[in-house]
C-alpha positions in Angstrom: 42.7 50.4 11.5 41.5 47.1 11.1 37.7 45.6 10.0 36.7 42.7 12.3 34.1 41.0 10.6 30.8 40.0 12.4 30.5 36.7 13.0 26.8 35.2 14.2 26.9 32.2 17.5 30.3 32.5 17.8 31.3 31.1 20.8 34.6 32.9 22.7 34.8 32.9 25.8 33.4 35.6 28.6 35.5 36.0 30.9 35.4 36.8 34.6 30.8 37.4 33.7 28.2 35.8 34.1 26.1 36.0 31.5 24.1 33.8 32.1 20.8 33.7 30.2 18.8 31.3 28.9 20.5 29.2 28.7 22.1 28.6 32.7 18.2 27.9 33.6 17.0 25.0 31.0 14.5 23.0 33.5 15.3 20.2 34.9 14.9 16.6 32.7 14.6 13.6 33.2 16.6 12.6 29.8 19.3 15.0 30.6 22.1 15.5 33.2 21.4 17.9 35.0 23.4 20.3 36.3 23.3 24.1 38.7 26.2 26.4 38.8 26.4 27.7 42.8 26.9 32.1 41.9 29.1 33.4 44.2 30.3 37.2 44.3 33.3 37.3 42.8 33.0 34.0 40.3 36.4 34.2 38.0 37.4 31.4 34.8 33.6 30.5 34.5 34.6 29.8 31.0 33.0 25.9 32.6 29.6 27.3 32.7 29.8 28.3 28.7 31.5 25.2 28.1 28.2 22.9 29.6 25.8 24.6 28.4 26.8 24.4 25.1 26.0 20.5 25.1 23.2 19.6 24.0 22.4 16.9 27.1 22.6 18.9 29.8 20.3 21.0 31.6 22.5 24.2 34.0 20.8 26.1 35.9 22.5 28.7 37.9 21.6 28.2 41.0 21.7 31.7 44.0 19.5 30.1 46.9 19.7 26.4 48.1 16.2 25.4 46.6 17.9 26.3 43.5 20.0 22.9 44.1 16.7 20.8 44.3 16.9 18.2 41.4 20.2 18.6 40.5 22.9 15.3 39.9 26.2 17.6 40.0 26.7 21.1 41.5 29.3 22.6 39.7 31.7 25.3 42.5 33.3 28.0 39.8 37.4 28.5 41.3 36.9 32.6 42.9 38.6 35.2 43.2 40.3 35.6 46.4 41.1 32.9 47.3 43.3 32.3 50.9 
């Protein structure tokens, strides 16, 4: 038996899990690097979103429609579990 301490704000990766809360919905602005991350049905290793969301000078928006890409200077296409 072991005891795991409660560590608040511990930034562990959400492996193969889309956890885009308010961190992935930052409004785009002229003072930030505007990045849209396309959410795909079979994404894997999406830790790049977590790392980008932690940057203060980055506005990260999750994109599910083409309209969500408007204003982005960078569009991130994550890897998928199904590759051909």
